[in-house]
C-alpha positions in Angstrom: -5.1 -31.8 -21.0 -4.8 -29.8 -24.2 -1.1 -30.2 -24.2 -1.4 -34.0 -24.0 -4.0 -33.9 -26.8 -1.6 -31.8 -28.9 1.3 -34.2 -28.3 -1.0 -37.1 -29.2 -1.9 -35.4 -32.5 1.7 -34.7 -33.3 2.7 -38.3 -32.6 -0.2 -39.6 -34.7 0.8 -37.3 -37.6 4.4 -38.5 -37.4 3.2 -42.2 -37.4 0.9 -41.5 -40.4 3.7 -39.9 -42.4 5.9 -43.0 -41.6 3.2 -45.3 -42.8 2.7 -43.3 -46.0 6.4 -43.3 -46.7 6.5 -47.1 -46.1 3.6 -47.6 -48.5 5.3 -45.5 -51.2 8.5 -47.4 -50.8 6.7 -50.7 -51.0 4.9 -49.6 -54.2 8.2 -48.4 -55.7 9.9 -51.7 -54.9 6.9 -53.6 -56.3 7.2 -51.7 -59.6 11.0 -52.4 -59.8 10.4 -56.1 -59.0 7.8 -56.3 -61.8 10.3 -54.8 -64.2 13.0 -57.2 -63.1 10.6 -60.1 -63.8 9.8 -58.8 -67.2 13.5 -58.2 -68.1 14.3 -61.8 -67.0 11.5 -63.1 -69.2 12.8 -61.1 -72.2 16.4 -62.5 -71.5 15.1 -66.0 -71.4 13.4 -65.5 -74.8 16.8 -64.3 -76.2 15.9 -60.7 -76.6 18.8 -58.1 -76.4 19.0 -55.2 -74.0 17.9 -52.7 -76.7 14.9 -54.7 -77.7 14.0 -55.3 -74.1 14.1 -51.6 -73.3 11.9 -50.9 -76.4 9.4 -53.6 -75.5 9.1 -52.4 -72.0 9.1 -48.7 -73.1 11.8 -47.9 -70.6 15.1 -46.0 -71.0 18.0 -48.3 -71.8 19.9 -46.8 -68.9 17.4 -48.3 -66.5 17.1 -51.7 -68.3 20.8 -52.3 -69.0 22.0 -52.8 -65.4 19.1 -55.2 -64.7 19.7 -57.0 -67.9 23.5 -57.4 -67.2 22.9 -58.7 -63.7 20.4 -61.2 -64.9 22.7 -62.4 -67.7 25.9 -62.4 -65.7 24.3 -63.9 -62.5 21.3 -66.0 -63.5 21.4 -67.6 -60.1 20.5 -64.3 -58.4 16.9 -64.0 -57.4 14.7 -61.0 -58.2 15.0 -59.5 -54.7 18.8 -59.8 -54.8 18.9 -58.0 -58.2 16.6 -55.3 -56.8 19.0 -54.8 -53.8 22.0 -54.6 -56.2 20.2 -52.0 -58.4 19.3 -49.9 -55.4 22.9 -50.0 -54.1 24.2 -48.7 -57.4 21.7 -45.9 -57.7 
C-alpha cells in the first residue's frame, strides 16, 4: 500500500511540474505576443526600429528581428511572427 502511495505522489509531482512549466511557457509567449503587437503599432505609426526599442524600453537586438518581420511581411499574423522569432533564437 505505501509503495502505491509513493508512486502516486511521484506521478502527481511530475504532473504538477509539467503544469507549472506549461504555465510559465504560456506566460512567456503572452509577453512576446504583447511585444509583437506593440512593435506592430509603432511600425504602423511610422516609428523606426531604434525609436520603437526606446519607447518599449527594450534592447534593439530584441526589437529589430520583430520589426523586420513586420515590415517585410505585413501579412504575417502575430502568432506566426512569434513562431519565426522562437525558431531563430
